[in-house]
TIVO-2410 file (N, C-alpha, C; in nm, 3 decimals):
# residues 65
REC num residu      c1      c2      c3 atome chaine
REC   1      X   0.084  -0.118   0.000     N      A
REC   1      X   0.000   0.000   0.000    CA      A
REC   1      X   0.088   0.123   0.000     C      A
REC   2      X   0.045   0.226  -0.072     N      A
REC   2      X   0.123   0.347  -0.084    CA      A
REC   2      X   0.109   0.434   0.041     C      A
REC   3      X   0.201   0.525   0.056     N      A
REC   3      X   0.201   0.620   0.167    CA      A
REC   3      X   0.178   0.760   0.111     C      A
REC   4      X   0.108   0.843   0.187     N      A
REC   4      X   0.086   0.982   0.146    CA      A
REC   4      X   0.220   1.054   0.144     C      A
REC   5      X   0.249   1.119   0.032     N      A
REC   5      X   0.378   1.187   0.018    CA      A
REC   5      X   0.379   1.324   0.082     C      A
REC   6      X   0.265   1.370   0.134     N      A
REC   6      X   0.258   1.500   0.199    CA      A
REC   6      X   0.268   1.485   0.350     C      A
REC   7      X   0.182   1.400   0.409     N      A
REC   7      X   0.177   1.389   0.555    CA      A
REC   7      X   0.228   1.254   0.607     C      A
REC   8      X   0.274   1.167   0.519     N      A
REC   8      X   0.333   1.036   0.553    CA      A
REC   8      X   0.232   0.943   0.621     C      A
REC   9      X   0.103   0.961   0.597     N      A
REC   9      X   0.001   0.874   0.656    CA      A
REC   9      X  -0.002   0.742   0.579     C      A
REC  10      X  -0.006   0.630   0.652     N      A
REC  10      X   0.000   0.501   0.585    CA      A
REC  10      X  -0.098   0.401   0.645     C      A
REC  11      X  -0.068   0.348   0.760     N      A
REC  11      X  -0.143   0.240   0.820    CA      A
REC  11      X  -0.169   0.275   0.965     C      A
REC  12      X  -0.291   0.249   1.013     N      A
REC  12      X  -0.319   0.273   1.153    CA      A
REC  12      X  -0.402   0.158   1.207     C      A
REC  13      X  -0.400   0.143   1.338     N      A
REC  13      X  -0.464   0.030   1.402    CA      A
REC  13      X  -0.583   0.077   1.484     C      A
REC  14      X  -0.681  -0.009   1.491     N      A
REC  14      X  -0.799   0.017   1.573    CA      A
REC  14      X  -0.834  -0.110   1.648     C      A
REC  15      X  -0.939  -0.104   1.726     N      A
REC  15      X  -0.983  -0.222   1.800    CA      A
REC  15      X  -1.123  -0.261   1.756     C      A
REC  16      X  -1.141  -0.391   1.735     N      A
REC  16      X  -1.272  -0.445   1.707    CA      A
REC  16      X  -1.319  -0.515   1.834     C      A
REC  17      X  -1.434  -0.474   1.888     N      A
REC  17      X  -1.484  -0.531   2.013    CA      A
REC  17      X  -1.604  -0.618   1.981     C      A
REC  18      X  -1.595  -0.743   2.020     N      A
REC  18      X  -1.703  -0.837   1.997    CA      A
REC  18      X  -1.757  -0.881   2.132     C      A
REC  19      X  -1.885  -0.860   2.154     N      A
REC  19      X  -1.947  -0.898   2.280    CA      A
REC  19      X  -2.023  -1.028   2.260     C      A
REC  20      X  -1.992  -1.125   2.341     N      A
REC  20      X  -2.057  -1.255   2.329    CA      A
REC  20      X  -2.183  -1.258   2.414     C      A
REC  21      X  -2.254  -1.370   2.411     N      A
REC  21      X  -2.377  -1.382   2.488    CA      A
REC  21      X  -2.353  -1.379   2.638     C      A
REC  22      X  -2.236  -1.419   2.680     N      A
REC  22      X  -2.204  -1.416   2.822    CA      A
REC  22      X  -2.149  -1.281   2.866     C      A
REC  23      X  -2.163  -1.180   2.778     N      A
REC  23      X  -2.120  -1.042   2.804    CA      A
REC  23      X  -1.969  -1.029   2.829     C      A
REC  24      X  -1.893  -1.121   2.776     N      A
REC  24      X  -1.747  -1.111   2.781    CA      A
REC  24      X  -1.703  -1.046   2.651     C      A
REC  25      X  -1.634  -0.937   2.662     N      A
REC  25      X  -1.593  -0.868   2.540    CA      A
REC  25      X  -1.457  -0.920   2.495     C      A
REC  26      X  -1.450  -0.958   2.371     N      A
REC  26      X  -1.326  -1.001   2.308    CA      A
REC  26      X  -1.274  -0.885   2.225     C      A
REC  27      X  -1.148  -0.853   2.241     N      A
REC  27      X  -1.091  -0.741   2.167    CA      A
REC  27      X  -0.985  -0.795   2.071     C      A
REC  28      X  -0.986  -0.738   1.953     N      A
REC  28      X  -0.889  -0.777   1.852    CA      A
REC  28      X  -0.843  -0.651   1.778     C      A
REC  29      X  -0.717  -0.647   1.740     N      A
REC  29      X  -0.665  -0.534   1.663    CA      A
REC  29      X  -0.704  -0.550   1.517     C      A
REC  30      X  -0.741  -0.440   1.453     N      A
REC  30      X  -0.769  -0.439   1.311    CA      A
REC  30      X  -0.678  -0.337   1.244     C      A
REC  31      X  -0.637  -0.368   1.121     N      A
REC  31      X  -0.555  -0.276   1.044    CA      A
REC  31      X  -0.644  -0.198   0.950     C      A
REC  32      X  -0.619  -0.068   0.938     N      A
REC  32      X  -0.692   0.015   0.844    CA      A
REC  32      X  -0.592   0.097   0.765     C      A
REC  33      X  -0.617   0.108   0.637     N      A
REC  33      X  -0.529   0.184   0.550    CA      A
REC  33      X  -0.589   0.322   0.524     C      A
REC  34      X  -0.504   0.418   0.499     N      A
REC  34      X  -0.548   0.554   0.467    CA      A
REC  34      X  -0.606   0.556   0.326     C      A
REC  35      X  -0.698   0.650   0.302     N      A
REC  35      X  -0.762   0.664   0.171    CA      A
REC  35      X  -0.669   0.746   0.083     C      A
REC  36      X  -0.590   0.676   0.000     N      A
REC  36      X  -0.484   0.739  -0.078    CA      A
REC  36      X  -0.521   0.736  -0.226     C      A
REC  37      X  -0.509   0.851  -0.290     N      A
REC  37      X  -0.539   0.864  -0.433    CA      A
REC  37      X  -0.412   0.905  -0.507     C      A
REC  38      X  -0.402   0.863  -0.632     N      A
REC  38      X  -0.290   0.902  -0.717    CA      A
REC  38      X  -0.339   1.019  -0.803     C      A
REC  39      X  -0.288   1.139  -0.777     N      A
REC  39      X  -0.336   1.259  -0.845    CA      A
REC  39      X  -0.219   1.338  -0.903     C      A
REC  40      X  -0.252   1.423  -1.001     N      A
REC  40      X  -0.153   1.515  -1.058    CA      A
REC  40      X  -0.153   1.642  -0.976     C      A
REC  41      X  -0.034   1.682  -0.931     N      A
REC  41      X  -0.018   1.794  -0.839    CA      A
REC  41      X   0.086   1.889  -0.896     C      A
REC  42      X   0.066   2.018  -0.874     N      A
REC  42      X   0.164   2.118  -0.918    CA      A
REC  42      X   0.268   2.135  -0.808     C      A
REC  43      X   0.394   2.104  -0.841     N      A
REC  43      X   0.506   2.120  -0.748    CA      A
REC  43      X   0.612   2.207  -0.816     C      A
REC  44      X   0.639   2.322  -0.759     N      A
REC  44      X   0.736   2.418  -0.814    CA      A
REC  44      X   0.703   2.457  -0.958     C      A
REC  45      X   0.575   2.470  -0.990     N      A
REC  45      X   0.533   2.513  -1.123    CA      A
REC  45      X   0.522   2.403  -1.227     C      A
REC  46      X   0.562   2.280  -1.193     N      A
REC  46      X   0.553   2.170  -1.289    CA      A
REC  46      X   0.457   2.064  -1.236     C      A
REC  47      X   0.375   2.007  -1.325     N      A
REC  47      X   0.283   1.901  -1.278    CA      A
REC  47      X   0.359   1.771  -1.251     C      A
REC  48      X   0.317   1.704  -1.146     N      A
REC  48      X   0.383   1.581  -1.103    CA      A
REC  48      X   0.276   1.487  -1.047     C      A
REC  49      X   0.290   1.358  -1.067     N      A
REC  49      X   0.195   1.261  -1.014    CA      A
REC  49      X   0.243   1.215  -0.876     C      A
REC  50      X   0.154   1.227  -0.776     N      A
REC  50      X   0.190   1.192  -0.639    CA      A
REC  50      X   0.080   1.109  -0.576     C      A
REC  51      X   0.116   1.034  -0.472     N      A
REC  51      X   0.019   0.965  -0.389    CA      A
REC  51      X  -0.016   1.056  -0.272     C      A
REC  52      X  -0.146   1.096  -0.265     N      A
REC  52      X  -0.189   1.193  -0.165    CA      A
REC  52      X  -0.315   1.139  -0.099     C      A
REC  53      X  -0.324   1.153   0.034     N      A
REC  53      X  -0.445   1.109   0.104    CA      A
REC  53      X  -0.555   1.212   0.084     C      A
REC  54      X  -0.679   1.170   0.101     N      A
REC  54      X  -0.793   1.259   0.077    CA      A
REC  54      X  -0.800   1.370   0.180     C      A
REC  55      X  -0.746   1.351   0.298     N      A
REC  55      X  -0.743   1.458   0.399    CA      A
REC  55      X  -0.658   1.574   0.349     C      A
REC  56      X  -0.543   1.544   0.287     N      A
REC  56      X  -0.457   1.650   0.233    CA      A
REC  56      X  -0.521   1.718   0.113     C      A
REC  57      X  -0.594   1.643   0.031     N      A
REC  57      X  -0.665   1.702  -0.083    CA      A
REC  57      X  -0.775   1.796  -0.035     C      A
REC  58      X  -0.849   1.755   0.068     N      A
REC  58      X  -0.961   1.834   0.117    CA      A
REC  58      X  -0.914   1.960   0.187     C      A
REC  59      X  -0.801   1.955   0.256     N      A
REC  59      X  -0.752   2.071   0.331    CA      A
REC  59      X  -0.664   2.162   0.247     C      A
REC  60      X  -0.657   2.137   0.116     N      A
REC  60      X  -0.578   2.217   0.022    CA      A
REC  60      X  -0.431   2.221   0.060     C      A
REC  61      X  -0.377   2.111   0.106     N      A
REC  61      X  -0.233   2.104   0.133    CA      A
REC  61      X  -0.154   2.096   0.004     C      A
REC  62      X  -0.218   2.053  -0.103     N      A
REC  62      X  -0.157   2.047  -0.236    CA      A
REC  62      X  -0.252   2.113  -0.335     C      A
REC  63      X  -0.198   2.159  -0.447     N      A
REC  63      X  -0.282   2.216  -0.553    CA      A
REC  63      X  -0.282   2.119  -0.670     C      A
REC  64      X  -0.403   2.087  -0.717     N      A
REC  64      X  -0.416   1.993  -0.828    CA      A
REC  64      X  -0.379   2.061  -0.959     C      A
REC  65      X  -0.329   1.980  -1.051     N      A
REC  65      X  -0.292   2.031  -1.184    CA      A
REC  65      X  -0.412   2.029  -1.277     C      A
***
């Protein structure tokens, strides 16, 4: 999986909680990947293709070509 070239966001972990009938909660780690898009971005006046997460696209951290 690619990494965001702006904020270095890649992989993060969360917890999945499963409650059984005896009300004992089982916890397990889950892996989640960042929502990364391959877009054309203007860098120093020239267009370049980069892997950027949607958070950086939405917050205008990069300008699209």
